[in-house]
C-alpha positions as CSV (number, residue, x, y, z in Angstrom):
1,M,12.7,-18.8,44.7
2,F,15.9,-18.4,42.7
3,K,15.1,-15.1,41.1
4,P,17.8,-12.3,41.4
5,L,17.0,-9.8,44.1
6,S,16.8,-6.9,41.7
7,F,14.3,-8.7,39.5
8,S,12.2,-9.9,42.4
9,I,11.9,-6.5,44.0
10,G,11.3,-4.8,40.7
11,L,8.4,-7.1,40.0
12,R,7.0,-6.6,43.5
13,Y,7.1,-2.8,43.1
14,T,5.3,-3.1,39.7
15,A,2.5,-5.4,41.1
16,A,2.1,-3.8,44.5
17,K,-0.8,-1.5,45.2
18,R,0.8,1.9,45.9
19,R,-0.4,4.4,48.4
20,N,-0.1,7.1,45.7
21,H,-2.9,6.2,43.2
22,F,-1.7,8.9,40.9
23,I,1.5,7.0,40.2
24,S,-0.5,3.9,39.4
25,F,-2.6,6.0,37.0
26,I,0.5,7.4,35.2
27,S,1.8,3.8,34.9
28,L,-1.4,2.7,33.3
29,T,-1.4,5.6,30.9
30,S,2.2,4.7,30.0
31,I,1.2,1.1,29.2
32,I,-1.9,2.3,27.2
33,G,0.2,4.9,25.3
34,L,2.8,2.3,24.3
35,M,0.0,-0.2,23.4
36,L,-1.9,2.3,21.2
37,G,1.2,3.7,19.6
38,V,2.5,0.2,18.6
39,A,-0.9,-1.0,17.5
40,L,-1.7,2.0,15.4
41,L,1.7,2.1,13.8
42,I,1.4,-1.6,12.7
43,I,-2.1,-1.1,11.4
44,V,-1.4,2.1,9.5
45,L,1.9,0.8,7.9
46,S,0.0,-2.4,6.9
47,V,-2.6,-0.3,5.2
48,M,0.1,1.7,3.3
49,N,1.7,-1.6,2.3
50,G,-1.7,-2.7,1.1
51,F,-2.0,0.4,-1.1
52,D,1.5,-0.2,-2.4
53,R,0.6,-3.9,-3.2
54,E,-2.6,-2.9,-5.0
55,L,-0.8,-0.3,-7.0
56,Q,1.6,-2.9,-8.3
57,Q,-0.8,-5.8,-8.8
58,R,-3.9,-4.0,-10.0
59,I,-2.9,-0.7,-11.7
60,L,0.5,-1.9,-12.9
61,G,-1.1,-5.3,-13.8
62,M,-3.3,-3.5,-16.3
63,V,-1.1,-0.7,-17.6
64,P,2.1,-1.6,-19.4
65,H,5.3,-1.9,-17.4
66,A,7.0,-0.5,-20.5
67,T,6.2,0.2,-24.1
68,I,8.3,0.3,-27.2
69,Q,6.9,2.4,-30.1
70,G,8.0,3.4,-33.6
71,Q,7.8,6.8,-35.0
72,S,4.2,6.2,-36.2
73,T,3.5,2.5,-36.4
74,V,5.6,-0.7,-36.0
75,D,6.0,-2.7,-39.3
76,D,7.1,-6.0,-37.7
77,W,5.9,-6.3,-34.1
78,Q,6.6,-10.0,-34.1
79,R,10.3,-9.3,-34.4
80,I,10.2,-6.9,-31.5
81,D,8.2,-9.4,-29.5
82,R,10.7,-12.1,-30.2
83,L,13.8,-10.0,-29.5
84,A,12.3,-8.5,-26.3
85,T,11.4,-11.8,-24.8
86,E,15.0,-13.0,-25.3
87,N,15.9,-10.6,-22.5
88,P,15.8,-12.7,-19.3
89,E,14.2,-9.8,-17.4
90,V,11.2,-9.6,-19.8
91,I,8.5,-12.1,-19.1
92,A,6.3,-11.5,-22.1
93,A,5.4,-8.9,-24.8
94,A,2.3,-8.1,-26.7
95,P,1.3,-5.6,-29.5
96,F,-1.2,-2.8,-29.1
97,I,-2.9,0.1,-30.7
98,R,-3.9,2.8,-28.4
99,G,-6.1,5.9,-28.8
100,Q,-8.5,8.2,-27.0
101,G,-12.1,8.7,-27.8
102,M,-15.7,8.9,-26.5
103,V,-18.3,6.1,-26.0
104,T,-21.9,7.0,-26.2
105,G,-24.7,4.7,-25.0
106,S,-28.2,5.1,-23.5
107,G,-28.0,8.9,-24.1
108,N,-24.8,9.3,-22.1
109,V,-21.2,10.1,-23.2
110,H,-18.0,9.1,-21.5
111,G,-14.3,9.6,-22.4
112,V,-12.3,6.4,-22.7
113,L,-8.9,5.0,-23.5
114,L,-9.2,2.5,-26.4
115,N,-6.8,-0.4,-26.4
116,G,-6.5,-2.5,-29.5
117,I,-5.2,-6.0,-28.5
118,I,-4.8,-9.5,-29.7
119,P,-6.5,-11.6,-27.0
120,E,-4.1,-14.5,-26.9
121,E,-1.1,-12.1,-26.7
122,E,-2.8,-9.7,-24.1
123,R,-3.5,-12.4,-21.5
124,Q,0.3,-13.0,-21.2
125,V,1.0,-9.4,-20.2
126,S,-2.2,-8.3,-18.3
127,I,-4.3,-9.4,-15.4
128,I,-7.5,-8.5,-17.2
129,E,-8.5,-12.2,-17.8
130,N,-8.6,-12.8,-14.0
131,H,-11.0,-9.9,-13.4
132,M,-13.7,-10.5,-16.1
133,E,-17.1,-10.3,-14.5
134,Q,-18.9,-11.2,-17.8
135,G,-17.5,-12.5,-21.1
136,S,-13.9,-13.1,-21.9
137,L,-11.1,-11.8,-24.0
138,D,-11.7,-14.6,-26.6
139,D,-15.1,-12.9,-27.3
140,L,-13.1,-10.2,-29.1
141,R,-12.9,-11.4,-32.7
142,P,-11.6,-9.5,-35.7
143,G,-14.3,-7.9,-37.9
144,E,-17.1,-8.2,-35.2
145,F,-16.2,-4.8,-33.6
146,G,-16.7,-6.0,-30.1
147,I,-15.7,-4.0,-27.0
148,I,-14.9,-4.9,-23.4
149,V,-15.6,-2.2,-20.8
150,G,-15.1,-1.7,-17.1
151,R,-17.7,-2.1,-14.5
152,L,-17.9,1.7,-13.7
153,L,-18.2,2.6,-17.3
154,A,-20.9,0.0,-17.8
155,A,-22.8,1.4,-14.8
156,N,-22.5,5.0,-16.0
157,L,-23.8,4.2,-19.5
158,R,-26.2,1.4,-18.2
159,L,-24.6,-1.2,-20.5
160,Q,-25.2,-4.9,-20.6
161,I,-23.6,-7.7,-22.7
162,G,-24.9,-7.4,-26.3
163,D,-25.7,-3.6,-26.1
164,K,-24.6,-1.3,-28.9
165,V,-22.4,1.7,-28.2
166,T,-20.9,4.3,-30.5
167,V,-17.2,5.0,-30.4
168,V,-16.3,8.5,-31.5
169,L,-12.7,9.5,-32.2
170,P,-11.4,13.0,-31.9
171,E,-10.5,13.0,-35.6
172,A,-12.5,14.2,-38.5
173,S,-13.2,12.4,-41.8
174,I,-13.8,14.4,-45.0
175,T,-16.9,13.0,-46.9
176,P,-19.1,14.4,-49.7
177,A,-21.5,15.5,-46.9
178,G,-18.7,17.6,-45.3
179,V,-16.3,17.1,-42.4
180,L,-17.7,14.5,-40.0
181,P,-16.3,12.9,-36.8
182,R,-14.9,9.4,-37.2
183,L,-17.3,7.0,-35.4
184,K,-18.1,3.3,-35.3
185,R,-20.8,1.1,-33.7
186,F,-19.5,-1.6,-31.3
187,T,-21.1,-4.4,-29.4
188,V,-20.4,-4.9,-25.7
189,K,-18.7,-8.3,-25.4
190,G,-17.5,-8.3,-21.8
191,I,-17.3,-6.4,-18.5
192,F,-14.3,-6.4,-16.2
193,S,-13.7,-5.1,-12.7
194,V,-10.3,-4.5,-11.1
195,G,-11.6,-2.2,-8.4
196,A,-9.7,0.8,-9.6
197,E,-10.2,4.0,-11.6
198,L,-9.4,2.0,-14.8
199,D,-12.9,0.5,-14.5
200,G,-14.3,3.8,-15.6
201,S,-12.2,4.6,-18.6
202,Y,-10.3,1.5,-19.8
203,T,-11.7,-0.4,-22.8
204,L,-10.5,-3.2,-25.0
205,I,-11.1,-3.9,-28.7
206,H,-9.5,-6.3,-31.1
207,M,-6.3,-5.0,-32.7
208,D,-7.7,-5.6,-36.3
209,D,-10.8,-3.5,-35.5
210,A,-8.6,-0.8,-33.9
211,S,-6.4,-0.8,-37.0
212,K,-9.4,-0.1,-39.2
213,L,-10.8,2.5,-36.9
214,M,-7.6,4.4,-36.4
215,R,-6.3,3.7,-39.9
216,T,-2.9,2.1,-39.1
217,N,-3.1,-0.2,-42.2
218,G,-2.9,-3.4,-40.1
219,K,0.2,-2.4,-38.2
220,A,0.6,-2.1,-34.5
221,E,1.4,1.1,-32.7
222,G,3.9,-0.5,-30.4
223,V,4.7,-3.5,-28.1
224,R,4.1,-3.5,-24.3
225,L,6.4,-5.4,-22.0
226,L,5.8,-7.3,-18.8
227,M,8.9,-7.2,-16.6
228,D,10.2,-9.6,-14.0
229,D,11.0,-6.7,-11.7
230,L,8.9,-3.6,-12.5
231,F,11.4,-1.3,-10.7
232,K,13.9,-2.2,-13.4
233,A,11.5,-1.4,-16.2
234,P,13.1,1.9,-17.4
235,R,16.6,0.3,-17.7
236,V,15.4,-2.9,-19.3
237,A,13.2,-1.2,-21.8
238,E,16.1,1.0,-22.9
239,N,18.3,-2.0,-23.3
240,V,15.6,-3.8,-25.4
241,A,15.2,-0.7,-27.6
242,R,18.9,-0.4,-28.2
243,S,19.1,-4.1,-29.2
244,L,16.4,-3.6,-31.9
245,G,18.3,-1.1,-33.9
246,G,16.6,1.8,-35.6
247,R,14.7,4.6,-33.9
248,Y,12.1,3.6,-31.2
249,Y,10.4,5.6,-28.4
250,V,10.5,4.0,-25.0
251,S,8.0,4.7,-22.1
252,D,7.4,3.0,-18.8
253,W,5.1,3.0,-15.8
254,T,7.1,5.5,-13.8
255,R,6.0,8.3,-16.3
256,T,2.3,7.5,-16.0
257,H,1.9,6.2,-12.4
258,G,5.2,6.9,-10.8
259,N,4.0,10.0,-8.9
260,L,1.3,8.0,-7.3
261,F,3.7,5.3,-6.3
262,Q,6.2,7.8,-4.8
263,A,3.4,9.6,-3.0
264,I,2.4,6.4,-1.2
265,R,6.0,5.7,-0.3
266,M,6.4,9.2,1.1
267,E,3.1,9.0,3.0
268,K,4.1,5.7,4.5
269,T,7.4,7.2,5.7
270,M,5.9,10.4,7.1
271,I,3.0,8.7,8.8
272,G,5.4,6.2,10.4
273,L,7.5,9.0,11.8
274,L,4.5,10.9,13.1
275,L,3.0,7.8,14.8
276,M,6.4,6.9,16.2
277,F,6.1,10.1,18.3
278,I,3.1,8.5,20.1
279,I,5.4,5.8,21.2
280,A,8.1,8.3,22.2
281,V,5.5,10.3,24.3
282,A,4.5,7.0,26.1
283,A,8.2,6.3,26.7
284,F,8.5,9.8,28.4
285,N,5.6,8.8,30.5
286,V,7.7,5.9,31.8
287,V,10.3,8.4,32.9
288,S,7.7,10.4,34.8
289,T,6.3,7.3,36.4
290,L,9.6,6.0,37.6
291,V,10.8,9.4,38.9
292,M,7.6,9.5,41.0
293,V,8.1,5.9,42.1
294,V,11.7,6.7,43.1
295,T,10.5,9.7,45.2
296,D,7.8,7.5,46.8
297,K,10.2,4.7,47.6
298,T,13.1,6.8,48.9
299,A,12.9,5.2,52.3
300,D,12.9,1.7,50.9
301,I,15.9,2.5,48.8
302,A,17.7,3.9,51.8
303,I,17.0,0.7,53.8
304,L,18.2,-1.5,50.9
305,R,21.4,0.6,50.7
306,T,22.0,0.2,54.5
307,M,21.5,-3.6,54.1
308,G,24.3,-3.7,51.5
309,A,22.6,-3.2,48.2
310,T,25.0,-1.6,45.7
311,P,24.0,1.4,43.5
312,G,24.0,-1.0,40.5
313,R,21.5,-3.3,42.1
314,I,19.2,-0.3,42.9
315,M,19.4,0.7,39.3
316,R,18.5,-2.7,38.1
317,I,15.4,-2.8,40.4
318,F,13.9,0.3,38.7
319,I,15.1,-0.8,35.2
320,V,13.1,-4.0,35.8
321,Q,10.0,-2.0,36.8
322,G,10.2,0.2,33.7
323,A,11.0,-2.8,31.5
324,V,7.8,-4.5,32.7
325,I,5.7,-1.5,31.7
326,G,7.5,-1.4,28.3
327,V,7.1,-5.1,27.6
328,V,3.5,-5.3,28.6
329,G,2.6,-2.2,26.5
330,V,4.6,-3.3,23.5
331,L,3.5,-6.9,23.6
332,V,-0.2,-6.1,23.9
333,G,0.1,-3.4,21.3
334,T,1.8,-5.8,18.9
335,I,-0.9,-8.4,19.3
336,L,-3.7,-5.8,18.8
337,G,-1.8,-4.4,15.8
338,I,-1.4,-7.8,14.1
339,L,-5.1,-8.6,14.7
340,G,-6.2,-5.2,13.5
341,A,-4.0,-5.3,10.4
342,E,-5.3,-8.8,9.4
343,N,-8.9,-7.7,9.8
344,I,-9.0,-4.0,9.0
345,S,-10.4,-4.5,5.6
346,A,-13.3,-6.6,6.9
347,I,-13.9,-4.1,9.8
348,I,-14.1,-1.1,7.4
349,G,-16.3,-3.1,5.1
350,W,-18.7,-3.8,8.0
351,I,-18.7,-0.2,9.0
352,E,-19.5,0.9,5.5
353,N,-22.4,-1.5,5.4
354,V,-23.8,-0.3,8.7
355,L,-23.4,3.4,7.8
356,G,-24.5,2.9,4.1
357,M,-21.5,4.9,2.8
358,K,-18.2,4.3,1.0
359,F,-15.0,5.7,2.6
360,L,-13.0,5.0,-0.6
361,S,-14.8,6.0,-3.8
362,P,-13.2,4.5,-7.0
363,D,-14.0,7.8,-8.7
364,V,-11.5,9.5,-6.4
365,Y,-9.1,6.7,-5.3
366,F,-7.6,4.0,-7.5
367,I,-9.4,1.3,-5.5
368,S,-12.8,1.0,-3.8
369,Y,-11.8,-0.8,-0.5
370,L,-9.2,-0.5,2.2
371,P,-6.3,-2.9,1.5
372,S,-3.9,-4.3,4.1
373,Q,-0.7,-6.2,3.9
374,L,1.1,-7.2,7.2
375,Q,4.8,-7.3,6.8
376,W,6.6,-9.0,9.7
377,E,9.7,-6.8,9.1
378,D,7.6,-3.8,10.0
379,V,6.3,-5.6,13.1
380,F,9.8,-6.4,14.4
381,I,11.0,-2.9,13.7
382,I,8.1,-1.2,15.5
383,S,8.1,-3.5,18.4
384,G,11.8,-3.4,18.8
385,S,11.8,0.4,18.6
386,G,9.0,0.7,21.2
387,L,10.8,-1.6,23.6
388,A,14.1,0.1,23.1
389,M,12.6,3.6,23.8
390,A,10.9,2.2,26.9
391,L,14.1,0.7,28.2
392,L,16.1,3.9,27.5
393,A,13.5,5.8,29.4
394,T,14.3,3.8,32.6
395,I,18.0,4.8,32.7
396,Y,17.7,8.3,34.2
397,P,15.1,7.4,37.0
398,A,17.1,4.3,37.8
399,W,20.4,6.3,38.0
400,R,18.6,8.9,40.2
401,A,17.5,6.1,42.5
402,S,21.1,4.8,42.8
403,R,22.2,8.2,44.0
404,V,19.9,8.3,47.0
405,D,21.9,9.0,50.2
406,P,20.7,6.6,52.9
407,A,21.5,9.0,55.8
408,E,19.7,11.9,54.3
409,A,16.7,9.8,53.3
410,L,16.3,8.3,56.8
411,R,16.9,11.4,58.7
412,Y,13.2,12.2,59.3
413,E,11.8,8.7,59.2
């Protein structure tokens, strides 16, 4: 009853059944275009955020944020551990011995990365304890030559707890019988699963056993660091190394997995820009719709002008009509996008079960499922951008409506 005239007429034009059904069809496609564009952009960016999160929590939860190594071995890793953790940006530190080799079992051979650890130290810097399917880190005891393997490696070699495997190093030992490869029998003590490619190549053994196998004379190869902020890892590791004195080699996750992280960030940006064009196309449809509405309502506009309506009021009528299209499309798209982002993992899992296939193979990708993380900042930016483009699209048609000459429009009426 007390609505402004421009708002009231704009809503009436939007809701009224037009004589020209083609205009109504174009309006509907504009709403659907905005809806799909906003929904798809929210879902896709949520999936990219999920990959970003999984990379940080899973891959970077297993591999070191940074490592400090000596020229060959570290004589006193306890000192490095103590001095490193004095840095407020370092959460924890743990010693390690690392090497490459092959594991043979059940007639199969697979290349692996051997990590010699101290269980009580390792659980402070790694998420491995939270992803143990069988056994635990405490089952690794010095002298027992136990090994913990990933789920994919266990499946490939058909391994169970208690099975024997042979670890072969790419180094030769000279014996009276000749030059023989260095090998040792290990017992499977545990199986872990982080849902990443590490499940097929990452293994853990006790550091004392690794020292005997790799002949480091009881010394660690280096110390791995867990950072408070992994993006500061290169700088913090350099500062820690300088505080130690002597010559140490520093490495960090950006050298091993930085390319993957940057690729995900770049893909998120490019996909966001491409999908934003869908919203832009829908906004141009709003222009087409309103231009045709202005043409269809020329006589009405002329009558309103003769009754005293100002050009500004005529503009506001059609801005309201375009804004309704934009608000409805963006609002419905935002709701669908949020619902889709929250449930996309379950939906894809259901489709995989129905079709009997895996869209993401852990042999190819670093995880075996489709992750999703909804960030409200993305929702606000997408919704705001879509609404802004829809409102901007109303300006030219509304201006064209305000320029209608009443005498010319009513000449043949």
